C-alpha positions as CSV (number, residue, x, y, z in Angstrom):
1,M,46.1,-5.6,-66.7
2,G,48.3,-3.4,-64.4
3,D,46.7,-1.0,-62.1
4,K,48.6,2.3,-62.5
5,T,47.1,3.7,-59.3
6,I,49.2,1.1,-57.4
7,T,52.5,1.2,-59.5
8,D,53.8,2.0,-62.9
9,N,56.5,-0.8,-62.6
10,F,54.9,-4.1,-63.5
11,R,58.1,-6.0,-64.4
12,C,57.5,-9.7,-64.9
13,D,54.6,-10.5,-62.5
14,H,52.1,-10.5,-65.3
15,G,54.0,-13.1,-67.2
16,I,54.1,-15.3,-64.2
17,A,50.4,-14.9,-63.7
18,A,49.7,-15.6,-67.3
19,Q,51.7,-18.7,-67.3
20,S,49.8,-19.9,-64.2
21,I,46.5,-19.2,-65.9
22,L,47.6,-21.1,-69.0
23,L,48.8,-24.1,-67.0
24,G,45.5,-24.2,-65.2
25,A,43.7,-24.0,-68.6
26,R,45.8,-26.9,-69.8
27,E,44.7,-29.0,-66.8
28,L,41.1,-28.4,-67.9
29,G,41.9,-29.6,-71.4
30,L,42.1,-26.2,-72.9
31,G,44.8,-24.6,-74.9
32,G,46.0,-21.0,-74.9
33,C,48.5,-18.4,-75.8
34,M,49.7,-15.1,-74.2
35,I,49.9,-12.2,-76.6
36,A,51.9,-9.1,-75.8
37,S,51.9,-7.6,-79.3
38,I,48.5,-5.8,-79.2
39,H,47.0,-2.6,-80.4
40,Q,46.5,-0.8,-77.1
41,R,44.2,2.0,-78.4
42,N,41.9,-0.3,-80.3
43,L,41.6,-2.8,-77.4
44,R,41.0,0.1,-74.9
45,G,38.2,1.4,-77.1
46,C,36.5,-2.0,-77.7
47,L,36.6,-3.1,-74.1
48,N,36.1,0.4,-72.5
49,I,39.3,0.0,-70.4
50,D,39.8,2.5,-67.6
51,P,42.8,4.8,-68.3
52,N,44.3,3.8,-64.9
53,H,44.8,0.2,-66.2
54,E,47.6,-0.7,-68.6
55,V,47.0,-3.8,-70.8
56,L,50.1,-5.9,-70.2
57,L,49.1,-9.1,-72.0
58,V,46.1,-10.7,-73.6
59,I,45.4,-14.4,-73.0
60,A,43.6,-16.3,-75.6
61,I,42.1,-19.6,-74.3
62,G,40.0,-22.2,-76.1
63,K,39.5,-25.8,-77.1
64,P,42.5,-27.0,-79.1
65,V,41.7,-28.0,-82.7
66,E,45.0,-29.8,-83.3
67,T,47.1,-32.5,-81.7
68,V,50.5,-31.3,-80.4
69,V,53.2,-33.9,-79.6
70,L,56.3,-32.9,-77.6
71,E,59.3,-35.0,-78.6
72,S,63.0,-35.1,-78.0
73,T,65.3,-33.0,-80.2
74,P,66.7,-35.1,-83.0
75,V,70.4,-36.0,-83.2
76,D,71.0,-33.1,-85.7
77,G,69.7,-30.6,-83.0
78,N,66.9,-29.3,-85.3
79,I,64.2,-27.7,-83.1
80,R,61.9,-26.7,-86.0
81,Y,58.3,-27.5,-85.5
82,W,56.6,-29.6,-88.2
83,R,53.3,-31.3,-89.1
84,D,53.0,-34.8,-90.3
85,S,50.6,-36.1,-93.0
86,N,47.9,-36.5,-90.4
87,G,48.1,-32.9,-89.3
88,V,49.8,-33.7,-86.0
89,H,52.0,-30.8,-84.8
90,H,55.4,-32.1,-83.7
91,V,57.4,-29.8,-81.3
92,P,61.0,-30.9,-80.6
93,K,62.2,-29.9,-77.2
94,R,65.7,-30.0,-75.7
95,S,66.1,-32.2,-72.6
96,L,66.4,-30.7,-69.1
97,D,70.0,-31.8,-69.0
98,E,70.7,-29.6,-72.0
99,I,69.0,-26.5,-70.7
100,I,69.5,-26.5,-66.9
101,V,72.9,-25.1,-65.7
102,S,74.0,-26.9,-62.6
103,T,77.0,-26.1,-60.4
104,Y,76.8,-29.6,-58.8
105,R,79.2,-32.2,-60.3
């Protein structure tokens, strides 16, 4: 949450904090997801959130119930996720060489 008594300009700090929390959860064998599309009014009411705090993200953390495998993008460039016959969730990812722009040659 963002404390509006400090600032109204939260920019991206909450995303960086959420990513760090999720990486820490992963190191503990947990899975998680940050969610920004939330119903503010309902959440405020359920959790009795002070009006001086703005909900920036919700982080869901728990024990994964599926196996996720990261793999190289196939030759055709398809990055669609898919599940095999054993329910394993395959997630193609581009290589670092494909996504990092470098000025060094």
